[in-house]
C-alpha positions as CSV (number, residue, x, y, z in Angstrom):
1,M,7.0,13.2,-24.3
2,E,4.3,11.3,-22.3
3,D,7.8,9.4,-21.0
4,D,9.5,12.7,-20.7
5,K,11.6,12.2,-17.0
6,I,10.0,14.9,-15.3
7,L,11.2,14.6,-11.6
8,S,13.9,12.6,-9.9
9,Y,13.8,11.9,-6.5
10,N,15.6,9.9,-4.3
11,D,15.9,6.6,-6.7
12,V,12.9,7.5,-8.1
13,V,11.9,8.4,-11.3
14,L,8.1,9.8,-12.3
15,R,7.3,10.3,-15.7
16,R,4.9,12.4,-17.3
17,S,2.5,9.9,-18.2
18,Y,1.9,9.0,-14.5
19,L,0.7,12.1,-13.8
20,G,-2.4,11.2,-15.5
21,I,-3.0,8.5,-13.3
22,L,-3.2,11.1,-10.5
23,R,-6.3,13.2,-12.4
24,G,-8.6,10.3,-13.4
25,Q,-10.2,7.2,-12.4
26,E,-6.7,5.1,-12.6
27,F,-5.0,2.9,-10.0
28,L,-1.5,4.0,-8.6
29,N,1.5,2.7,-10.2
30,D,4.0,1.4,-8.4
31,R,6.0,4.4,-9.1
32,I,4.1,6.9,-7.9
33,I,4.3,5.0,-4.2
34,E,7.3,4.3,-4.3
35,F,8.0,8.1,-5.1
36,Y,5.5,8.9,-1.9
37,F,7.6,6.3,0.3
38,S,11.0,7.9,-0.8
39,Y,8.9,11.5,-0.2
40,L,8.0,10.1,3.5
41,D,11.1,8.2,4.2
42,S,13.1,11.9,3.4
43,G,11.4,13.7,6.2
44,C,11.4,11.4,8.5
45,S,13.7,11.3,11.3
46,S,12.3,7.4,13.2
47,Q,15.5,4.8,12.3
48,D,12.3,2.4,13.8
49,I,11.1,3.0,10.4
50,L,10.4,1.3,7.3
51,L,8.2,1.8,3.7
52,V,9.4,-0.8,1.3
53,P,9.0,-0.2,-2.0
54,P,6.0,-1.6,-3.8
55,S,8.5,-3.3,-6.0
56,I,10.3,-5.4,-2.5
57,S,7.3,-6.0,-1.7
58,F,6.4,-7.5,-5.0
59,W,9.6,-9.5,-5.0
60,I,9.1,-10.8,-0.9
61,T,6.1,-12.2,-2.0
62,N,6.9,-14.0,-5.2
63,C,10.6,-15.0,-4.3
64,P,10.7,-18.3,-6.2
65,F,13.3,-18.9,-3.1
66,P,13.0,-18.8,0.2
67,D,15.9,-19.2,1.3
68,S,17.0,-16.4,-0.4
69,L,15.8,-14.5,1.7
70,K,17.3,-13.8,4.7
71,D,20.0,-12.3,2.9
72,F,17.9,-10.3,0.4
73,G,16.1,-8.8,3.8
74,E,19.9,-8.0,6.0
75,P,20.3,-4.7,4.1
76,L,16.8,-3.5,5.0
77,K,18.0,-4.4,8.7
78,L,14.4,-5.2,9.9
79,P,15.5,-6.7,12.9
80,E,16.2,-2.7,13.9
81,K,12.9,-1.5,12.7
82,R,9.8,-1.1,14.7
83,V,7.6,-0.8,12.2
84,I,7.6,-1.7,9.0
85,I,5.0,-0.5,6.1
86,F,4.8,-2.8,3.1
87,S,2.5,-2.2,-0.4
88,I,1.3,-5.1,-1.7
89,N,-0.7,-5.4,-4.7
90,N,-2.5,-8.2,-6.0
91,N,-0.5,-9.2,-8.7
92,T,0.4,-12.5,-9.1
93,D,1.8,-13.1,-12.5
94,V,6.2,-11.9,-12.2
95,S,5.7,-12.0,-15.8
96,Q,3.6,-9.2,-15.9
97,A,5.0,-5.4,-14.6
98,Q,2.7,-2.5,-13.6
99,G,0.1,-5.8,-13.0
100,G,-2.9,-5.8,-10.5
101,T,-6.1,-4.5,-10.1
102,H,-6.0,-3.3,-6.1
103,W,-3.4,-2.0,-3.6
104,S,-3.2,-2.8,0.3
105,L,-0.7,-1.3,3.3
106,L,0.0,-3.7,5.6
107,A,2.0,-2.3,8.8
108,Y,4.0,-4.6,11.5
109,D,3.9,-3.3,14.6
110,K,7.3,-5.1,16.3
111,N,6.4,-4.0,19.5
112,S,2.4,-5.3,19.5
113,K,3.8,-8.4,17.0
114,V,0.2,-7.4,15.6
115,V,-0.1,-7.4,11.8
116,H,-2.9,-4.5,10.2
């Protein structure tokens, strides 16, 4: 029952167990953040903004082969975006899914070349 799928939105699946996170003092997980990014993206008509899901941000941050990042980033069309927002957490253990204890948003503004 805890793992029952309660919502499928674009490519994101939310399960019943995730709802408890929203009711209490628990940390948000990457699926809830990914769902919210997908929801925001579907309501935004601007092609200048990219909301990078947590799993992609984590992979970019911890990629063991930095030379492959260029090929990986091509489908994201990073050079075409004016604002890129990454959701990043402090998990450094690539073998531990759902790790970390703190989320941050990293926003890059191409016009000013500033990261916030």
